[in-house]
Phi, psi and omega in degrees: 000318178298322179295321180294319179296318178298317180296318180295320178297317179297317181294321178296317178295320178295318179295320178296315179297319180293325178298315177296320181297313181291326178293324180287340183254038182289158183283342186274006178289127177279141175294146181294136178291142180297142180260122178256144185278151172207155181215136180247133181246136184277134171252133182245171180300319180201176179295338181252349180250111187277007179295123183286128180240356180180183180215158166238130185239127175256129179228150178257138179258168181300328181272013180075003174284170182232153174238149174223127182227147176247138177229129173256131181297329178218144179221164179263126182304137177061028177237133174269117180267106179294139174226154182226143164254123188236143178295153179094208179234171177302318182285328182226073180289155172255182179269005182277116172264114183275322178217137174229119184203190175216158178241128183285124177283142181231008181087000180214202177295136182229140181231144177225131175279121180271310175239132177236110179054046178284125180234358177205157176224160177250122179235122180058035180081358180252130177281132181230149175296147180223119184234178180305314181297330176287319182297317183289353177270355181282129179268104185207167172217165181243144178223128180241132179254159179298311179203169180295329180278347179242065182293347178268003184251086179283128179252345178202141180207149176179147174289142178226167176055230184295331184298337182295325182285347184273000000 
């Protein structure tokens, strides 16, 4: 009689375990959407004023290309705000200007795409693949000016990419 009870308990436990197993393997489970990496870098009023005035965002795409965008929380209507990506850090800049462009002010938040689906770069005349992991290795910072005629008026600055860790 004791043997029959032990056998019944084992069978009950086995049936319960199989029930959980089959329930966990249902057909209606959606495959997980791929996760793409992104990183947002803070732009502040100045090197000494930590008030956030914008961001630079690096994102990875499904095809492994990368995007880089700059956003200013506020901009001046009908003003082109020149911005630069410069090698080094805010504290120790180099003479390398990586990007020189401007962002059009609209009187509100303004965004400019710096890189759109970039998947390769040319270095020394040779084309090379360029991916998210390559982008985050760049030692750089961003500097945004009020206008081209007011080059001494920085409205946003911040370390980006690898420089943030330094």
